[in-house]
C-alpha positions as CSV (number, residue, x, y, z in Angstrom):
1,M,65.0,46.0,15.5
2,G,67.2,48.4,13.5
3,K,70.4,46.8,14.8
4,I,69.1,43.4,13.8
5,W,68.1,44.6,10.4
6,G,71.5,46.2,10.0
7,K,73.2,42.8,10.3
8,F,71.8,41.7,7.0
9,S,73.3,42.5,3.6
10,N,71.3,44.4,1.0
11,T,70.7,41.2,-0.9
12,Q,69.4,39.4,2.1
13,R,67.1,42.3,2.9
14,V,65.7,42.2,-0.6
15,I,65.1,38.5,-0.3
16,M,63.4,38.8,3.0
17,I,61.2,41.6,1.8
18,G,60.2,39.5,-1.2
19,I,59.3,36.6,1.0
20,I,57.1,38.8,3.2
21,I,55.4,40.3,0.1
22,L,54.8,36.8,-1.3
23,L,53.3,35.6,2.0
24,V,51.0,38.6,2.0
25,V,49.9,37.9,-1.6
26,V,49.3,34.2,-0.8
27,I,47.2,35.1,2.2
28,I,45.1,37.6,0.2
29,L,44.6,35.2,-2.6
30,R,43.6,32.4,-0.3
31,A,41.1,34.7,1.4
32,N,39.6,35.7,-2.0
33,V,39.4,32.1,-3.2
34,S,37.8,31.1,0.1
35,R,35.3,33.9,-0.3
36,L,34.5,33.0,-3.9
37,R,34.7,29.3,-3.8
38,G,34.0,28.5,-0.2
39,P,30.2,27.6,-0.5
40,Y,30.9,25.3,-3.5
41,C,33.8,23.6,-1.8
42,R,31.5,23.0,1.3
43,F,28.8,21.8,-1.0
44,E,31.2,19.4,-2.7
45,D,32.5,18.0,0.6
46,A,29.0,17.7,2.1
47,I,27.5,15.9,-0.9
48,N,30.4,13.5,-1.1
49,A,29.9,12.8,2.6
50,G,26.2,12.3,2.2
51,N,25.4,15.3,4.3
52,V,22.5,16.6,2.2
53,K,21.4,19.3,4.7
54,V,24.8,21.0,4.7
55,A,25.0,20.6,0.9
56,V,21.7,22.4,0.5
57,D,22.6,25.2,2.8
58,S,25.9,25.7,1.0
59,Y,24.1,25.7,-2.4
60,K,21.8,28.5,-1.2
61,K,24.9,30.7,-0.6
62,L,26.0,30.3,-4.3
63,G,24.0,33.4,-5.4
64,G,24.9,36.0,-7.9
65,A,26.3,35.9,-11.4
66,A,29.8,35.2,-10.3
67,N,28.8,31.8,-8.9
68,K,26.8,30.6,-11.9
69,K,29.4,28.0,-12.9
70,D,29.6,26.7,-9.4
71,R,25.8,26.4,-9.2
72,V,25.7,24.4,-12.4
73,N,28.4,22.1,-11.2
74,A,26.7,21.7,-7.8
75,E,23.4,20.9,-9.6
76,K,25.2,18.2,-11.6
77,M,26.7,16.7,-8.5
78,G,23.4,16.8,-6.7
79,S,21.6,15.2,-9.6
80,K,24.2,12.3,-9.7
81,Y,24.0,11.9,-6.0
82,A,20.1,11.7,-6.1
83,R,20.1,9.1,-8.9
84,I,22.6,6.9,-7.1
85,E,20.7,7.1,-3.8
86,I,17.4,6.2,-5.5
87,S,19.2,3.2,-7.3
88,N,20.5,2.2,-3.9
89,Y,17.0,2.2,-2.4
90,I,15.7,0.1,-5.2
91,S,18.5,-2.4,-4.8
92,G,17.8,-2.6,-1.1
93,E,20.9,-0.8,0.1
94,E,19.1,2.3,1.5
95,S,15.8,2.8,3.2
96,Y,12.9,4.6,1.5
97,E,12.6,7.1,4.4
98,K,16.2,8.2,4.2
99,V,16.3,8.6,0.4
100,S,12.9,10.2,0.2
101,E,13.9,12.8,2.8
102,E,17.2,13.5,1.0
103,I,15.6,13.9,-2.4
104,S,12.9,16.1,-1.0
105,M,15.5,18.5,0.4
106,L,17.5,18.5,-2.8
107,Q,14.4,19.2,-5.0
108,E,13.5,22.3,-3.0
109,S,16.6,24.1,-4.4
110,V,19.4,22.1,-6.0
111,L,17.2,19.9,-8.2
112,K,14.2,22.1,-8.6
113,N,14.2,21.9,-12.4
114,D,15.9,18.5,-12.9
115,S,13.5,16.4,-15.0
116,Q,15.9,13.4,-15.0
117,V,15.8,13.1,-11.2
118,A,12.0,13.6,-11.3
119,E,11.8,10.4,-13.5
120,Y,13.9,8.6,-10.9
121,V,11.6,9.8,-8.2
122,D,8.6,8.5,-10.0
123,K,10.3,5.1,-10.3
124,M,11.2,5.2,-6.5
125,E,7.5,5.9,-5.6
126,Y,6.4,3.2,-7.9
127,W,8.8,0.7,-6.3
128,H,7.8,1.9,-2.8
129,N,4.1,1.4,-3.5
130,A,4.9,-2.2,-4.7
131,E,6.9,-2.7,-1.5
132,E,4.0,-1.4,0.6
133,M,1.4,-3.6,-1.1
134,F,3.6,-6.6,-0.5
135,R,4.2,-5.7,3.2
136,L,0.5,-5.0,3.8
137,G,-0.4,-8.3,2.1
138,K,1.9,-10.2,4.4
139,E,0.5,-8.5,7.5
140,A,-3.1,-9.2,6.5
141,K,-2.3,-12.8,5.7
142,E,-0.6,-13.3,9.1
143,A,-3.6,-11.7,10.8
144,G,-5.9,-14.2,9.1
145,L,-7.5,-11.5,6.8
146,Y,-7.0,-13.6,3.7
147,E,-9.4,-11.7,1.4
148,E,-7.7,-8.4,2.3
149,A,-4.3,-10.0,1.8
150,I,-5.3,-11.2,-1.7
151,D,-6.4,-7.6,-2.6
152,Y,-2.9,-6.3,-1.6
153,F,-0.9,-9.1,-3.2
154,E,-2.8,-8.6,-6.5
155,Q,-1.5,-5.0,-6.6
156,V,2.1,-6.1,-6.6
157,P,3.4,-5.4,-10.1
158,K,5.2,-8.1,-12.2
159,D,8.5,-6.3,-12.2
160,Y,8.7,-6.1,-8.4
161,V,11.4,-8.3,-6.9
162,A,8.8,-10.2,-4.7
163,Y,6.2,-10.7,-7.4
164,D,6.5,-14.5,-7.5
165,E,6.3,-14.6,-3.7
166,A,3.1,-12.5,-3.9
167,Q,1.6,-15.0,-6.3
168,V,2.4,-17.9,-4.0
169,A,0.9,-16.0,-1.1
170,I,-2.3,-15.5,-3.1
171,E,-2.7,-19.2,-3.8
172,E,-2.0,-19.9,-0.1
173,S,-4.6,-17.4,1.0
174,E,-7.2,-18.8,-1.3
175,E,-6.5,-22.3,0.1
176,L,-6.9,-21.0,3.6
177,I,-10.2,-19.3,2.7
178,E,-11.5,-22.5,1.3
179,A,-10.3,-24.5,4.3
180,R,-12.0,-22.0,6.7
181,A,-15.2,-22.1,4.7
182,K,-15.3,-25.9,4.6
183,Q,-14.9,-25.9,8.4
184,I,-17.9,-23.6,8.8
185,I,-20.0,-25.6,6.3
186,E,-19.2,-28.8,8.1
187,Q,-20.4,-27.1,11.3
188,A,-23.6,-26.0,9.6
189,M,-24.2,-29.4,8.0
190,A,-23.9,-31.0,11.4
191,T,-26.9,-29.1,12.6
192,I,-29.2,-30.3,9.8
193,N,-31.5,-33.3,10.2
194,I,-34.1,-33.1,7.5
195,K,-36.3,-36.0,8.6
196,E,-36.5,-35.2,12.4
197,D,-36.0,-31.5,12.8
198,L,-36.6,-29.1,9.9
199,H,-35.9,-25.9,11.8
200,T,-32.2,-26.9,12.1
201,Y,-31.9,-25.7,8.5
202,M,-32.4,-22.2,9.8
203,D,-29.8,-22.8,12.5
204,A,-27.4,-23.9,9.8
205,I,-28.2,-20.8,7.8
206,K,-27.6,-18.6,10.9
207,I,-24.2,-20.1,11.3
208,L,-23.3,-19.1,7.7
209,D,-24.9,-15.6,8.2
210,D,-22.7,-15.1,11.3
211,Y,-19.7,-16.1,9.3
212,M,-20.6,-13.9,6.4
213,A,-21.0,-10.9,8.7
214,E,-17.3,-11.3,9.5
215,Y,-16.2,-12.3,6.0
216,P,-18.7,-10.7,3.6
217,E,-16.5,-11.3,0.5
218,D,-16.5,-15.1,0.9
219,N,-18.4,-16.1,-2.2
220,F,-18.0,-19.8,-1.5
221,I,-20.0,-19.5,1.7
222,A,-22.5,-17.2,0.1
223,A,-23.2,-19.9,-2.6
224,R,-23.5,-22.6,0.1
225,R,-26.0,-20.4,2.0
226,E,-28.1,-20.0,-1.1
227,Q,-28.0,-23.8,-1.5
228,F,-29.2,-24.3,2.1
229,M,-32.0,-21.7,1.5
230,D,-33.2,-23.4,-1.6
231,E,-33.2,-26.8,0.1
232,Y,-35.2,-25.4,3.0
233,Y,-37.5,-23.6,0.6
234,N,-38.2,-26.7,-1.5
235,I,-38.9,-28.8,1.6
236,Q,-41.3,-26.3,3.0
237,L,-42.9,-25.9,-0.4
238,K,-43.8,-29.6,-0.3
239,N,-45.2,-29.1,3.2
240,V,-47.4,-26.3,1.8
241,T,-48.7,-28.7,-0.9
242,A,-49.4,-31.4,1.7
243,M,-51.2,-29.0,4.0
244,A,-53.4,-27.7,1.1
245,E,-54.2,-31.2,-0.1
246,S,-55.2,-32.3,3.4
247,G,-57.6,-29.4,3.7
248,D,-55.5,-27.3,6.1
249,T,-55.7,-24.2,3.9
250,E,-55.1,-21.7,6.6
251,S,-51.8,-23.3,7.7
252,A,-50.7,-23.8,4.1
253,L,-51.3,-20.1,3.4
254,K,-49.4,-19.0,6.5
255,L,-46.4,-21.1,5.5
256,A,-46.6,-20.0,1.9
257,K,-46.4,-16.3,3.1
258,E,-43.4,-17.1,5.2
259,L,-41.7,-18.6,2.1
260,Q,-42.7,-15.6,0.0
261,S,-41.0,-13.3,2.6
262,L,-38.0,-15.6,2.8
263,N,-37.3,-15.5,-0.9
264,P,-39.3,-12.9,-2.8
265,E,-37.5,-13.8,-6.1
266,R,-39.0,-17.3,-6.3
267,K,-42.5,-17.4,-7.7
268,E,-43.7,-20.8,-6.4
269,A,-44.7,-19.4,-2.9
270,Q,-46.3,-16.4,-4.5
271,D,-48.4,-18.5,-6.7
272,Y,-49.5,-20.7,-3.8
273,V,-50.4,-17.6,-1.7
274,K,-52.7,-16.3,-4.5
275,Q,-54.2,-19.8,-5.1
276,L,-54.9,-20.4,-1.4
277,Q,-56.3,-16.9,-0.9
278,D,-58.7,-17.6,-3.8
279,Q,-59.7,-20.9,-2.3
280,I,-60.4,-19.3,1.1
281,S,-62.5,-16.6,-0.5
282,E,-64.6,-19.1,-2.5
283,T,-65.1,-21.1,0.7
284,Q,-66.3,-18.0,2.6
285,N,-68.6,-17.1,-0.2
């Protein structure tokens, strides 16, 4: 080694020593920069690549007063990334599940005190709820659960992108409910023959009762059932009168009591029961 070194002039030796010293200095400086700036650089690379987990892990290593500036810069980058991702979800470019998971990880550390991102998160959840109401409404409508579908569609806010579609779906569901109810009423009406067989009224009412057990919120059918009940009640009330006038008081009283039980809110049968009971008591006395 000495022989080789002796072949160089003093000037060359000085230059070579300077180069070696410079390389050592560069290596030392790079090591220090890597040590001080390493976590921030990894955070920056990760957040730009959309790797939130690595970014969060790198941020957690930015402890101590020396890294305060890096933490602030990392928080700004994380905040910008979160707001962009939420906007992407609202525009339909990203899924709720992906963005929600990312924001949740960032809020645990990087964005813990970021009120601006918190407002964006509220907007994201608002949008997601609208999205869910619309989705559930469509599923209910496709399953034939039209009343349930209407409840969901009515919760879709006006500023949601599919609001107009939800309103159309409400109108369609209402039409389908009406068509379904009309079909049941036609079936019930087909069982009624007032002149020949009065008990078919109760058969018709049973058809409507069975329908209402499955669709209790169908007010259209409920109103039609009440109409059938009133018609039946009125016809039987005339029969009570006819029986009483013919002298068949016992049969008239029995039928009046049945009508009283059938519709306690109507007073006609109650009045007949009292009147007929008084007549029977007078007769017995």
